[in-house]
N, C-alpha and C positions, 0 to 999 in steps of 0.2 A: 118864652116857651108857650106854644099854643095849647088850647084846652085838650086837643086830641092827644098830644104828647104827654100831657099831665095824666090823662086817664090811662094811657098805655103804660106809663111808668108805674102808676099806682096799681094797675092790674098785675103787672109783673111782680111787684113787691109783695102783693097778696098771694100770688101763686107759689112763690118760693117756699114759704113756711108750710103751705098745704102739701107740696111735694115732699118736703122733709118729714112731715107728719105721716104721710102715706107710706113712705119708705120705712120709717121707724115702726109703723104698725105692721108692715109685712115682715120685718125682722122679728118682731115679737111673736107673730103667728107662726113663723118658721121654727123659732125656738120652742114654742109651746108644742108644736107638732112633734118635734124630735124628742121632747121630754116624754110625751105619751108613748112614742115608739120605743124609746129606751126602756121605759118601765115594762112595756109589754114583752119585749124580747129578752131583757137582762135583769129585770127586777130592780133591786136597789144596789146592784154591784157597781163599783166605781169603774169608769172607763177613762183611761189616760189618752188624751188626744195629742198625737205627735207622729212624725214620720221616722221615729227611731227604731221601731220594731217592724212595721209594715208600711208599704206605700201603695197608693191607688193612683193609677194613670187612666185618665179619661179626657176626651177632647173638651175644650172650653165651649165650643159650639159644634154640635153634631151635624154632619152632612145629611144623615138619615136617622131620624128619631126611632125607627123600628129596628135598627141594627147598629147600636152604639158600642164600639169596641172598648173593652175594659181589661186592664192588666193589673193584677195584684202581685206585689213582690215582697218577699221576705228580705229585710235589710241584711246586708252581709254580716255573717257571724251569728245571726239569729236562727235557732233551730227549735224543733219541738213545738211548732205551732200546731195545735191539735185541730182547730177548725177556724173557719172564717165565715162571718155573716156578711153578705152583700145586701145593702139596704138602699132603696131608692125612695127617699122620703115621701114624695108626692105621687107615687104610682098607686093605682087602685089596690094592688097587692104589693106593699112596700118591701117585704122580704123577698128579694129576687132569688136568693139562694143561700143555702148553708152547705159549705164545702168541708167535709170531715176527712182528715188524712189519717191513714192507718200507720202503724209502726214502720211498714215498708216504705212509706212516703213521707216520714216525719221530717226529713231534711230537704223537702221541696224548696225551690227558690222562686218560682214564679208560676202564675196561673192566668190564662187568658180565656175570655168568653165574650159573648155579645148579648146586649140587653135592649129592651124597649124602655123608652122614657116618655111619659105622658105629658109633662110640662116642666118648665124650668125648675130645677131642683138640686138639692144636695144629694150626692151619692157617697155612701160610706162603706168602708171595709173595716170590720171589727174582728181582730184576731184574738183568739183565746190560747194562751200558752199552757204548757203542761202544769204550771203552778196555779192555774185558774185565773191569772190576771188578764185583763182586757185592754187592748190597745187599738186605737182607731185612727184611720187616715180618711180625710174628707176632701171631695172635689165638687165644685159647683158646675153643673152642665146646663148649657142653654140648648134645649131641645123640646119639642112639643108634638103631640099627636101620634106618638109611637104605638100606643096601645090600640088605637082605632084605625091605624093605617091599613089600607087594603093589602091582602096577601100578595106576595111577590110572584106566585105561580098559580096556575090553574088549580082550582080547589079539588076537582075530581081527580086530577093527576096527583095532587099532594096527598089526598086521602089514600090513593092506591099505593103510594110509596111509603106511607107512614110506618115507621119502625125500622126501615132499612138503615144499616150502619156501615160506616167506614172507620177502621181502626188502624192506627200505625204506631210503632214504637221505634224511634230512631236512637241508635246507640253509637256513641262516638269513641269507643275504646275504653279500656280499663281506666278507672279513676275519673271518668267523666260522667256527668249526669245523663240519664236517658230522657228523651222527650216523647211524651205520649199525646196523641191526638185522637179525639173521639168526635165523630160527626154523625148526627142522627137526623134522618129525614122525618119531619113532623110539622104539620101546619101551626101547631102551638097557638090555636085560636084563642083570643082573649074574651070573646063574647061581646066585644065592643065594636067589632067590624061589621059594616053594613053591606049586605049583598044588593047591588044595584039592580040585579035581574029579578030576584024574588021579592025585593023590597022588605026584607026581614034582616034582623041581626043574625049573624052566624053564631051558633051555640059555642060556648067555651069548650075547648078540647086541647089539652096540653100535657106535656111530659111533667111528671111529678117527682120521679126519682131516677137517678142514674148511678149505677154501682159498677166499679171496675175491680177486677181481681188479677193478680199476677201469680201464676203457679198455684191456683186455687186458694190463695190467701188474699184478704182484703187489701185494696190499694187506696181507693178514694170512694166516698159516698156523697152524693149530691141530692139535696132536697130542693126542689125548684117549682116554678109555676109559669104562667104566661108572661111574666116580666122578662123571662129569657126569650130571645128572638126566635122567629120561625127557623126551623132546621137548626136546632141547638148544636153549638160547637164548644168543645172543651179541650183546651191544651194546657199541659203542665209538665214540669220536669221534676225529676227525683233521682236519687242514687239508689239503685237496687242493691239489696244486701248480697254480698258475695259477687262472684264474677258475673258480668252481664250475660255471658254466653250460657249461663245455667238457666236463664229464663226460658222456659219451654212454651208457655202459652199465656196470652192475655185475653181475658174474657170480659165482656161488657153486658150488663143487664139494665133494662129500662122499663118503667111502668108509667102509663099515662092516666089521665083523669077518668077514663072509661074502664080502667082495670086491665087494659090490654098489656100483655107482657112481650117484650122483645129481647132478643139476645143475639150476640155474635161473638166470635172468637178469632184470634190471630195466632197462628202457629209460628213461634219465633225460632224454632229449630231449623227452619228451612234456609 
């Protein structure tokens, strides 16, 4: 064996433990980060990690880090999930959303939205049941740059459309859950996007709260920030109390970081 091969083999043998140490160090850092986030959002409460109460669906590798599809599902037979925290560990604002379900939507089965992901990270859905217990489903997503990615549309046009909404409620007959869709036009600027023309960062400007009502009664309330994608979309299903035909109106209200208030309603009697 020549000296070059010996040196090459020795370098390889030295590199392996270094890689293992780096990986172990990253795992420790990730665990430490989650420990801090857990304490910040839930205090000393115990969180049970399993997919027996709630499941989180997310791509292993996102095609577009600025619009990563997320699906949160209640496991069959599980009801009375009061709220869900959606957490992206390594985002600048890790708490992407708190989804609070009213009594009208307490038997929801799934919820869909789209989020930004800034770097490779764990994404977590933490469900709180009516008894106060916490249950978590976690997925690791390979995506990067979502919070600083340029806007998908012209900024002037996006600002002009800010707050415009589309609402739909699909009903599939008695005994079937209704499917609600809420789409809000809003740039949801993160403050990390760079304007190539002005050579300045675009100021943060994003939706902070979305509230939906059915027949003037609460349905769902969402606290969010720029971790939700541009033009926020929220879809979920639920079983309306009583005949679905009795639902006369669905109203949606939103507030952004500048205090602007938006609203729209859908007449379901038509």
